[in-house]
C-alpha positions in Angstrom: 186.9 117.1 118.4 183.7 118.3 120.1 184.1 121.4 122.3 182.3 120.3 125.5 181.1 123.9 126.0 179.0 123.6 123.0 176.8 121.1 124.8 175.3 124.1 126.8 173.4 125.2 123.7 171.7 121.7 123.5 170.5 121.8 127.1 169.2 125.3 127.5 166.7 127.6 125.7 168.4 130.1 123.3 167.2 133.3 121.7 165.6 133.0 118.2 168.7 133.8 116.0 166.8 136.0 113.5 165.3 138.1 116.3 168.6 138.4 118.1 170.4 139.8 115.0 168.1 142.9 115.1 168.6 143.4 118.9 171.2 145.6 120.6 172.3 145.0 124.2 171.5 147.8 126.7 173.9 146.4 129.2 176.2 143.5 130.1 177.1 141.5 133.1 178.7 138.1 133.6 177.2 135.1 131.8 176.8 133.2 135.0 174.4 130.5 134.0 173.7 129.6 130.3 170.5 129.9 128.4 168.2 132.7 127.4 165.2 134.2 129.1 162.7 137.0 128.7 159.9 138.1 130.9 158.4 140.8 133.2 160.7 142.4 135.7 160.0 141.6 139.3 162.1 142.7 142.3 161.3 140.3 145.1 161.3 136.5 145.5 157.7 136.7 146.7 156.6 138.5 143.5 158.5 136.0 141.4 156.8 133.1 143.2 153.3 134.7 143.0 153.5 135.8 139.3 155.6 132.8 138.1 153.3 130.5 139.9 150.3 132.1 138.1 151.9 131.3 134.7 153.6 134.6 134.0 157.2 134.7 132.6 159.3 136.8 135.0 162.9 137.8 135.3 164.0 138.3 139.0 166.2 141.4 139.3 168.0 141.8 142.7 171.0 143.6 144.1 172.2 140.2 145.0 170.3 137.0 146.0 170.5 135.0 149.3 169.3 131.6 150.3 165.9 133.0 151.3 165.2 133.9 147.7 165.3 130.3 146.6 161.5 129.9 146.0 161.4 133.0 143.8 164.5 131.9 141.9 162.8 128.6 141.1 159.7 130.4 139.7 161.7 132.9 137.5 162.7 132.3 133.8 165.9 134.2 134.5 167.8 136.0 137.2 169.7 139.3 136.9 171.9 140.7 139.8 173.8 143.9 140.2 176.4 142.4 142.4 178.2 139.0 142.4 180.5 136.9 140.3 180.6 133.5 138.7 180.3 131.8 142.1 177.9 134.1 143.8 174.8 132.7 145.3 172.7 133.6 142.3 175.2 132.1 139.8 175.6 128.8 141.7 171.9 128.2 142.4 170.9 129.2 138.9 173.3 126.8 137.3 172.1 124.0 139.6 168.5 124.7 138.5 169.4 125.2 134.8 168.0 128.7 135.0 169.5 131.5 132.9 171.5 134.1 135.1 173.4 137.3 134.4 175.3 138.5 137.5 177.4 141.5 138.4 175.9 144.1 136.1 177.3 147.1 138.0 175.9 149.6 135.4 172.4 149.1 136.9 171.4 151.8 139.3 169.1 149.9 141.6 166.2 151.3 143.6 164.7 148.2 145.3 162.5 150.2 147.6 160.6 151.7 144.7 160.8 148.6 142.6 162.7 150.1 139.7 166.2 150.3 138.2 168.0 152.4 135.6 170.2 151.0 132.8 171.5 152.8 129.7 169.4 155.9 130.5 166.1 154.0 130.8 164.2 153.4 134.0 162.6 149.9 134.2 159.6 149.4 136.5 158.0 146.3 137.8 156.1 144.7 134.9 158.4 146.0 132.1 159.9 143.4 129.8 163.6 142.5 129.5 165.5 139.7 127.9 168.8 138.3 129.3 171.4 135.9 127.8 173.2 133.8 130.5 175.8 132.6 128.0 177.1 136.1 126.9 175.9 138.2 129.8 174.0 140.5 127.5 170.8 142.3 128.6 168.2 143.5 126.1 165.2 145.8 126.4 161.9 144.2 125.6 161.1 140.7 124.5 163.3 138.5 122.3 161.5 135.2 121.7 163.4 132.0 122.9 163.6 128.6 121.3 163.5 125.5 123.6 166.4 123.2 123.9 166.2 120.0 121.9 168.6 117.0 122.5 169.2 115.2 119.2 169.6 111.4 119.0 173.4 111.6 118.5 173.7 113.1 122.0 173.3 109.7 123.6 175.7 108.1 121.3 178.5 110.7 122.0 177.8 110.4 125.7 178.2 106.6 125.5 181.5 107.0 123.8 182.6 109.4 126.5 181.7 107.0 129.3 183.7 104.3 127.6 186.9 106.3 127.8 186.7 108.4 130.9 188.2 107.2 134.2 186.9 110.1 136.3 183.5 109.6 137.9 181.0 112.5 137.4 178.7 113.4 140.3 176.3 116.3 140.6 175.8 119.2 143.1 172.1 118.8 143.9 170.0 120.0 146.9 166.5 118.8 145.8 165.1 115.5 144.5 164.2 117.3 141.2 167.8 118.5 140.7 169.0 115.0 141.5 166.6 113.4 139.1 167.6 115.7 136.3 171.3 115.0 136.9 170.7 111.3 136.8 168.9 111.7 133.5 172.1 113.5 132.3 174.4 110.8 133.5 175.4 111.7 137.1 176.8 108.8 139.1 176.2 110.3 142.6 175.8 113.5 144.5 179.1 115.2 145.3 177.5 118.1 147.2 174.1 118.5 148.8 173.8 122.0 150.4 171.5 121.4 153.4 170.8 125.1 154.0 168.6 125.4 151.0 166.2 123.0 152.6 165.5 125.4 155.5 163.7 128.2 153.6 160.2 126.9 153.2 157.8 128.8 155.5 157.3 126.1 158.1 161.0 125.2 158.3 162.4 128.8 158.4 160.1 129.5 161.4 161.6 126.6 163.4 165.1 127.5 162.3 164.6 131.1 163.5 163.2 129.7 166.7 166.5 127.8 167.1 168.6 131.0 166.4 166.5 132.9 169.0 166.9 130.2 171.7 168.5 131.2 175.0 169.4 127.6 176.1 170.6 124.4 174.6 167.3 122.8 175.5 165.3 125.4 173.6 167.7 125.0 170.6 167.2 121.3 170.6 163.4 121.6 170.8 163.5 123.9 167.7 165.8 121.5 165.9 163.5 118.6 166.7 160.9 120.3 164.6 163.3 120.5 161.6 164.5 117.0 161.9 161.6 115.2 160.1 161.8 117.6 157.2 165.5 117.1 156.8 165.0 113.3 157.1 162.3 113.4 154.4 164.5 115.4 152.1 167.4 113.0 152.4 165.1 110.0 151.9 164.0 111.5 148.6 167.6 112.2 147.5 168.7 108.7 148.3 165.7 107.3 146.3 166.5 109.6 143.3 170.2 108.4 143.3 169.2 104.7 143.5 172.1 103.5 145.7 174.7 105.8 144.1 176.9 107.8 146.6 175.4 110.9 148.2 177.6 113.5 150.0 175.7 115.7 152.4 177.4 118.9 153.5 176.4 120.0 157.0 175.2 123.6 157.6 177.6 126.0 156.0 176.3 129.7 155.9 176.5 132.1 158.8 173.3 132.4 160.8 172.6 136.0 159.8 171.4 134.6 156.4 168.4 133.0 158.1 167.1 135.9 160.1 164.3 138.1 158.8 165.0 141.5 157.2 161.4 142.9 156.7 159.8 144.7 159.5 156.6 142.6 159.3 158.7 139.3 159.5 160.7 140.7 162.5 157.4 141.5 164.3 156.0 138.0 163.5 159.1 136.4 164.9 159.0 138.5 168.1 155.4 137.5 168.6 156.1 133.8 168.1 159.1 133.9 170.5 157.3 136.0 173.1 160.0 138.6 172.9 160.0 142.3 172.1 160.8 143.6 168.6 163.8 145.4 170.1 165.1 142.1 171.5 164.9 140.5 168.1 166.5 143.5 166.4 169.3 143.3 169.0 169.8 139.6 168.2 169.9 140.3 164.5 172.4 143.1 165.0 174.6 140.8 167.1 174.8 138.3 164.2 176.2 140.9 161.9 179.8 140.2 160.8 182.2 142.4 158.9 183.3 139.5 156.7 180.7 136.8 157.1 182.2 134.5 154.5 185.3 134.2 156.7 183.3 134.3 159.9 181.0 132.2 162.1 180.0 129.5 159.6 180.8 125.9 158.5 182.3 123.7 161.1 182.6 126.7 163.4 178.8 126.6 163.8 179.0 122.9 164.7 181.8 123.7 167.3 179.6 126.4 168.9 176.3 124.6 168.5 177.0 120.8 168.4 173.2 120.2 168.5 172.9 121.4 164.9 175.4 118.7 163.7 173.6 116.1 165.9 170.2 116.8 164.4 171.6 116.7 160.8 173.4 113.4 161.6 170.1 111.8 162.9 168.4 112.9 159.7 171.1 111.5 157.4 171.3 108.2 159.2 167.5 107.7 159.8 166.8 108.4 156.1 169.5 106.0 155.0 168.2 103.2 157.3 164.6 103.7 155.9 165.7 103.7 152.3 168.0 100.7 152.8 165.0 98.7 154.3 163.0 99.5 151.1 165.9 98.7 148.8 168.1 96.0 150.5 170.0 95.5 147.2 171.3 99.1 147.1 174.8 99.9 148.4 173.9 102.9 150.5 176.8 104.5 152.4 176.0 108.1 153.4 178.9 110.5 153.1 178.8 113.2 155.8 180.9 116.3 154.8 182.0 118.8 157.5 182.7 122.1 155.8 185.4 124.8 156.3 187.8 122.7 158.4 191.2 124.3 158.7 192.7 122.3 161.6 192.5 118.6 162.4 191.3 119.4 166.0 188.2 121.1 164.5 187.4 117.9 162.4 188.1 115.6 165.4 185.8 117.7 167.7 182.8 117.8 165.3 183.4 114.2 164.1 183.1 112.9 167.7 179.5 114.2 167.9 178.7 112.9 164.4 180.0 109.4 165.1 178.4 109.1 168.6 175.0 110.2 167.2 175.2 108.0 164.1 176.3 104.9 166.0 173.6 105.3 168.6 170.9 105.7 165.8 172.2 102.6 164.0 172.3 100.5 167.2 168.8 101.7 168.2 167.4 100.6 164.8 169.3 97.3 164.9 170.5 98.2 161.4 173.7 97.3 159.5 174.7 100.6 157.9 178.1 101.9 157.0 178.7 105.7 156.7 181.7 107.9 156.0 182.7 111.2 157.6 184.9 113.5 155.5 185.6 117.2 155.0 185.6 119.9 152.4 189.1 121.2 151.6 188.4 124.9 151.0 190.8 126.7 153.4 194.5 126.8 152.3 195.6 125.6 155.7 193.6 122.4 155.3 195.5 121.6 152.0 198.8 122.4 153.7 198.1 120.1 156.6 196.2 117.4 154.6 198.5 114.7 156.0 197.1 115.4 159.5 193.5 115.8 158.4 193.6 112.6 156.3 194.0 110.6 159.5 190.5 111.6 160.6 188.7 111.9 157.2 187.3 109.2 155.0 187.2 111.5 152.0 188.3 115.0 150.8 186.2 117.2 148.6 187.8 120.3 147.2 185.4 123.3 147.5 187.2 125.3 145.0 184.9 128.3 145.1 186.1 129.1 148.6 189.5 127.7 148.1 190.0 130.1 145.2 188.6 133.0 147.2 190.8 132.4 150.2 194.0 131.6 148.1 193.7 134.8 146.1 192.2 136.9 148.9 189.4 138.0 146.5 185.8 138.2 147.6 184.1 135.9 145.1 181.0 138.3 145.1 183.0 141.5 144.6 185.9 140.5 142.3 183.8 141.3 139.2 184.4 145.0 140.0 188.1 144.9 139.1 188.6 141.7 137.1 187.9 143.5 133.8 190.8 145.8 134.5 193.0 142.7 135.2 192.0 141.2 131.8 192.7 144.5 130.0 196.1 144.7 131.7 196.8 141.1 130.8 197.4 140.3 134.5 194.7 137.6 134.2 193.4 135.8 131.1 190.4 134.1 132.8 188.1 134.6 135.8 189.8 132.3 138.4 186.3 131.5 139.7 185.2 130.1 136.3 188.5 128.4 135.2 190.6 126.8 137.9 193.9 128.5 138.7 196.2 125.5 138.2 199.4 127.3 139.2 198.3 128.4 142.7 195.0 126.8 143.8 195.9 123.7 141.7 199.2 123.4 143.5 197.4 123.4 146.9 195.0 120.6 145.5 198.0 118.5 144.3 199.8 119.0 147.6 196.7 117.9 149.6 196.4 114.7 147.5 200.1 113.9 147.8 200.0 114.5 151.6 196.7 112.8 152.2 196.9 109.6 150.2 200.0 108.0 151.8 198.6 108.5 155.3 195.1 107.1 154.3 195.3 105.0 151.1 191.5 104.5 151.3 190.9 108.2 151.0 188.7 109.1 148.0 188.9 112.6 146.7 186.7 114.8 144.5 185.9 118.4 143.6 182.5 120.0 144.1 183.4 123.7 143.4 182.0 125.1 140.2 185.2 124.3 138.4 183.9 120.7 138.3 182.0 121.5 135.2 184.7 123.5 133.4 186.5 121.4 130.7 190.1 122.6 131.3 189.6 122.3 135.0 188.2 118.7 134.6 191.4 117.8 132.6 193.5 119.1 135.5 191.5 117.1 138.0 192.1 114.0 135.9 195.9 114.7 135.8 196.3 115.1 139.6 194.4 111.9 140.2 191.0 112.9 141.6 188.4 110.1 141.8 185.5 112.3 140.7 184.3 115.7 139.7 180.9 117.1 140.8 179.1 119.9 139.0 175.6 121.4 138.6 173.1 119.0 136.9 173.2 120.7 133.5 177.0 120.6 133.3 177.1 116.8 133.9 177.3 116.0 130.1 180.1 118.6 129.7 182.1 117.0 132.5 181.5 113.5 131.1 182.8 114.6 127.7 185.7 116.6 129.2 186.7 113.6 131.4 186.9 111.3 128.3 188.9 113.9 126.4 191.3 114.2 129.3 191.7 110.4 129.5 192.4 110.2 125.8 194.9 113.1 125.7 196.8 111.9 128.8 197.2 108.5 127.2 198.6 110.1 124.1 
């Protein structure tokens, strides 16, 4: 009888109800990550980090966020973006951190250069106060006090009941030990998606990664990657420790390389100096990385095909970390799951898997260890679902990346669809945002097909979902019906998925 969505209010701060009654929204975007936040407006990740770190409450306002904003996003009470949808970078990362986010408020006229924006006839400058509601998408002028979340004693009892009835496992999407720990507290049984790119953006790491991008030879690239290897290994060790022997799926590098290059003049100059190149050379390199449609461009397994040394470095980090943690905890069943993203053809998977297996086996042999590992793929390109019987011969597991699978099946950009979806709702073409609630008729048919094609070829194949739909109750019910083994969602949606999975098990029995 409990609506799983109501659990959101237990887990996130909310506005004080009395104060909210008297407030009128000045704008509205998409409620991309639940909860409420108020604070001073800041326009850069650096300012958010500096002021948030000094104890100020800040709301980070951006045209859109990118992975390099991660440190500022962590420091902010809330995030507001002009562009983007329910699965844009800001939305996905904010949900993972349990941070309030409103995305896609196109009524904002942004002037990032002068650190100001205009909304509802008022110009907001850095330091002005705003309040945002990540559940409704409402934006308010000034401060509305928030009330912290409190989990009542009955919460644990309801969750125990849910766990008794559900058959679907519930994992989490987590990139940091802190996220993983929070998800474990909320009942996650493993990590279904660790996005390794978020680990590259701390100052010492990004320098080495940019050095790799600037390299002229394979040897130079390998030397730069050797600097990143210990960091990656350390991160994975902490994740394995946090999950206490439960499964951990690590996705290899996915975004296009242009997301890692500097955009500020001072950073470009610093990179040129470090690389012994001219500013013009670095600018030419940055220009060469520009793509007209980067989300369908040089990313995912395509990066590993072009630069196998990236996949080799990440494999070493995964395997070395697992060997170390297994030594410390011999009683844990530790089987790392290496996920190769954006595969659309079995030949791509075979090609990249060969480097992964050779590297992993060499590491295990050199350590004299007894470690099993799995290599699987993300099903996020329609062609992968259509040829799942071929791909299943090379994959130990499938994981549906439904954010991209939805984007590519509909032909919508997941960051730009917000501009026209309202018109689609008004015209009754769509009832829901397909990035928030799984399209069972089209995208769901591809998922069902992939399972029915893949399982007979490889009966040991285990299959999950790690797109944002993994935390949506009706989508979880669909995942139960088509026979998935697990759903994976952001840490704060784990209780929602646990309850939804139990309700699906009960209603399907009935």
